[in-house]
C-alpha positions in Angstrom: 1.4 -8.8 -13.6 3.5 -6.2 -11.8 5.3 -7.2 -8.6 6.1 -4.8 -5.8 7.9 -5.3 -2.5 5.9 -4.4 0.6 7.4 -4.0 4.1 6.3 -3.7 7.7 8.9 -1.4 9.3 7.0 -1.1 12.6 8.2 -4.6 13.4 11.7 -3.3 13.8 13.6 -1.4 11.0 15.7 1.7 10.8 15.7 4.1 7.8 19.0 2.4 6.7 17.2 -1.0 6.8 14.5 0.4 4.6 17.0 1.9 2.2 18.8 -1.4 1.8 15.6 -3.2 0.9 14.4 -0.4 -1.4 17.7 -0.3 -3.3 17.7 -4.1 -3.6 14.1 -3.9 -4.9 15.1 -1.3 -7.5 18.3 -3.2 -8.5 16.3 -6.4 -9.0 13.8 -4.8 -11.4 10.6 -4.6 -9.3 8.0 -2.0 -10.1 7.8 -0.5 -6.6 8.7 -0.4 -3.0 5.8 0.2 -0.5 5.7 0.3 3.3 3.0 0.1 5.9 2.1 3.2 8.0 2.1 2.1 11.6 3.7 3.2 14.8 3.5 0.1 17.0 4.9 -3.4 16.7 2.4 -6.2 16.2 2.6 -9.5 17.8 5.8 -10.7 19.5 9.0 -8.7 19.4 10.1 -5.4 20.9 10.0 -3.4 17.7 13.5 -2.0 18.2 14.8 0.4 17.1 11.3 1.8 17.0 8.9 3.1 14.3 9.9 5.2 11.4 7.3 7.7 10.1 6.1 6.6 6.7 6.1 9.9 4.9 9.4 11.0 6.4 11.1 7.8 5.3 9.5 8.0 1.9 10.9 11.5 1.5 14.4 10.0 2.1 13.8 7.2 -0.3 12.6 9.6 -2.9 16.1 11.1 -3.0 18.0 7.8 -2.4 16.3 5.8 -5.2 15.8 6.7 -8.9 13.3 4.4 -10.6 10.9 2.5 -8.3 7.4 3.7 -7.4 7.0 4.6 -3.7 4.1 4.7 -1.4 2.0 3.5 1.6 -0.2 0.5 1.9 -1.9 2.2 3.6 -1.8 5.5 5.6 -4.5 5.7 8.2 -6.7 8.8 7.9 -6.6 9.1 11.7 -2.9 9.9 11.6 -2.9 13.2 9.8 -5.0 16.3 8.9 -5.9 15.9 5.2 -4.5 19.3 4.3 -1.1 18.4 5.8 -1.1 15.0 4.2 -1.8 16.6 0.8 1.2 18.8 1.2 3.4 15.9 2.4 2.5 13.6 -0.5 2.8 16.4 -3.1 6.3 17.3 -1.7 7.5 13.7 -1.8 6.1 13.4 -5.3 8.2 16.4 -6.3 11.3 15.0 -4.5 10.9 11.7 -6.4 10.1 13.3 -9.8 6.7 11.8 -9.9 7.0 8.3 -8.4 4.7 8.5 -5.4 1.3 6.8 -4.7 -1.0 7.3 -1.7 -2.6 4.4 -0.1 -5.2 5.7 2.3 -7.4 3.8 4.8 -9.8 4.5 7.7 -7.3 3.2 10.3 -7.8 0.1 12.5 -5.1 -0.6 15.0 -6.4 1.0 18.2 -3.4 0.1 20.3 -1.0 2.3 18.3 -3.4 5.2 18.6 -3.4 4.8 22.4 0.4 4.4 22.5 1.0 7.7 20.7 -1.9 9.9 21.8 -3.9 9.7 18.5 -7.7 9.9 18.6 -9.4 6.7 17.6 -13.2 7.3 16.9 -15.7 4.5 16.3 -15.7 2.8 12.9 -18.6 4.8 11.5 -16.8 8.1 12.3 -13.5 6.8 11.0 -15.1 6.0 7.6 -16.9 9.4 7.5 -13.5 11.1 8.2 -11.8 8.9 5.6 -14.4 9.8 2.9 -13.9 13.5 3.7 -10.2 13.2 3.5 -10.3 11.5 0.1 -12.5 14.3 -1.2 -10.5 17.1 0.4 -7.0 15.8 -0.6 -8.0 15.3 -4.3 -9.8 18.6 -4.3 -6.6 20.4 -3.2 -4.5 18.6 -5.7 -6.9 19.2 -8.6 -7.4 22.9 -8.0 -5.8 24.7 -10.9 -2.9 27.1 -10.1 -4.1 30.5 -9.4 -7.5 29.3 -8.3 -8.9 28.6 -4.8 -10.5 25.6 -3.2 -13.0 25.5 -0.3 -14.5 22.5 1.4 -17.0 22.2 4.2 -17.6 18.8 5.7 -18.7 17.4 9.1 -15.1 17.0 10.3 -12.9 19.0 8.0 -13.1 22.4 6.3 -10.8 24.5 4.2 -11.4 28.0 3.1 -9.9 29.7 0.0 -6.9 27.3 -0.2 -4.5 27.8 -3.0 -4.0 24.0 -3.0 -0.3 24.2 -3.0 2.2 22.6 -3.5 1.2 20.8 -6.7 2.4 17.2 -7.2 4.4 16.4 -10.3 1.9 13.7 -11.4 -1.2 15.1 -13.0 -4.0 15.2 -12.2 -2.5 13.9 -9.0 -0.6 10.9 -7.6 -2.4 7.6 -7.9 -4.7 6.8 -4.9 -5.0 3.2 -3.6 -8.1 2.1 -1.6 -8.4 -1.4 -0.2 -10.1 -3.7 2.2 -13.0 -6.1 2.4 -15.9 -3.7 3.3 -19.1 -4.6 1.5 -20.5 -1.2 0.8 -18.5 1.9 1.6 -15.1 0.6 0.6 -16.2 -0.2 -3.0 -18.0 3.1 -3.2 -15.0 5.1 -2.1 -12.7 3.1 -4.5 -15.0 3.7 -7.4 -15.2 7.4 -6.7 -11.6 8.2 -5.7 -9.2 5.4 -6.4 -6.9 4.6 -9.2 -6.3 1.2 -7.7 -8.2 -1.2 -5.5 -6.2 -3.6 -3.3 -7.5 -6.8 -1.8 -5.2 -7.6 1.0 -4.4 -11.1 2.4 -7.3 -12.9 0.9 -7.5 -16.0 -1.3 -8.3 -15.9 -5.1 -12.0 -16.7 -4.6 -12.4 -13.8 -2.1 -10.3 -11.6 -4.4 -12.6 -12.3 -7.3 -15.6 -11.4 -5.1 -14.1 -8.1 -3.9 -13.1 -7.2 -7.5 -16.6 -7.9 -8.8 -18.0 -5.7 -6.0 -15.8 -2.8 -6.8 -16.4 -3.1 -10.5 -20.2 -3.0 -9.8 -19.7 0.1 -7.7 -17.9 1.7 -10.7 -20.8 0.9 -12.9 -23.3 2.5 -10.5 -21.6 5.9 -10.9 -20.9 5.5 -14.6 -17.2 4.9 -14.3 -15.5 2.5 -16.7 -14.4 -0.4 -14.4 -11.4 -0.9 -16.7 -10.0 2.4 -15.4 -9.5 0.9 -11.9 -6.4 -1.3 -11.4 -6.9 -4.3 -9.3 -4.2 -5.7 -6.9 -3.5 -8.0 -4.0 -1.1 -7.8 -1.0 0.2 -11.3 -0.1 3.0 -12.6 2.1 5.9 -14.0 0.1 8.0 -17.0 1.2 10.0 -18.5 -1.7 12.8 -21.0 -1.6 14.9 -22.6 -4.3 13.8 -26.0 -2.9 11.6 -27.4 -0.1 14.4 -27.1 2.5 15.1 -23.5 1.8 11.4 -22.7 1.7 10.8 -24.3 5.1 13.9 -22.5 6.5 12.4 -19.2 5.4 9.0 -20.0 6.9 10.6 -20.9 10.2 12.6 -17.6 10.2 9.3 -15.5 9.9 7.4 -17.7 12.3 4.9 -19.1 9.9 3.7 -22.6 9.1 4.6 -23.9 5.6 1.1 -25.3 4.8 -0.5 -22.0 6.0 1.8 -20.0 3.8 1.1 -22.2 0.7 -2.7 -21.7 1.4 -2.7 -18.0 2.0 0.4 -16.5 0.3 2.9 -16.7 -2.5 4.9 -19.5 -1.1 6.9 -22.7 -1.9 9.4 -23.2 -4.7 9.6 -20.7 -7.5 7.2 -22.7 -9.7 4.7 -22.9 -6.9 5.0 -19.1 -6.5 4.3 -18.7 -10.2 1.3 -21.0 -10.0 0.0 -19.1 -6.9 0.3 -15.7 -8.7 -1.4 -17.2 -11.7 -4.4 -18.1 -9.6 -4.7 -14.5 -8.5 -4.2 -13.3 -12.1 -7.1 -15.5 -13.1 -9.2 -13.8 -10.4 -8.5 -10.5 -12.0 -5.4 -9.2 -10.1 -3.0 -7.1 -12.2 -0.5 -6.3 -9.5 0.8 -8.1 -6.3 2.5 -6.5 -3.3 4.8 -9.1 -1.9 4.9 -8.7 1.9 8.6 -9.3 2.9 8.6 -10.1 6.6 12.4 -10.6 7.0 14.2 -7.3 6.3 17.5 -9.1 6.1 16.4 -11.5 3.3 17.8 -9.7 0.3 18.4 -13.1 -1.3 14.7 -13.8 -1.5 14.1 -10.5 -3.3 16.7 -11.5 -5.9 15.4 -15.1 -6.1 11.8 -14.0 -6.9 13.0 -11.4 -9.4 15.2 -14.0 -11.2 13.0 -17.2 -11.1 9.4 -16.0 -10.6 8.9 -12.6 -12.2 10.1 -13.5 -15.7 7.4 -16.2 -15.9 4.7 -13.6 -15.3 5.4 -11.5 -18.3 
């Protein structure tokens, strides 16, 4: 099982904060460093110093790291025009020498759209736009050099595009689709995604979502084995019970709730929790690190949990 670190910078983190965590992630041997794509703090807190743009910061990390995979979990389709996003991701892929992945979703947090003047259509339209963006972005990337690409959808259209720049990764950077939708999400994952992510659900629900997306693959003749399956889960690990409870208090979560819904407790408990997700079919877990200052926890999990998963 691969482990990646996943952060929520909208809660209050500068680029330098991100870089510190990303470098610690790389030094500790994790597979990747991912971040959310949000512009407004959630819950309590003032969010200072304010949001960092996901693809701007990933461009910086592309140059300031050397090995780890980088990406979003996930970028809302509402935030960007698909042609512009295709250019941004391809450029960051070039800047990182082929280490970028695009997590893309329909968008859900209405308050941040209102706070920054971003249109927020109803759910049906957001999914329609999302589907068109996936088709358009992959179409631009997959257009051979010297050829032209055109697309005419309900919400987006491109005419005679050269589909430039091209990403380093071929046919294109991996695409991550996630969520708990019963119909459209599995269909979009089966059609466009390299990875399906079940976020913040228990092993039983993960197994259900994985089975649903595998079935969607079968319906279109895709080998379900070509789709990687993953989870995103909060991490709260301590060398002993006291350290675990201290970490839980620092992130404002109840120890029992964390043990039920996350990767939490002592290192052995974290190994056991990850094993339950592996049994459900998960091949990769994004560990949501809620305390940006807690580099020690990154190192602890790398030293005492990760080796037992290999």
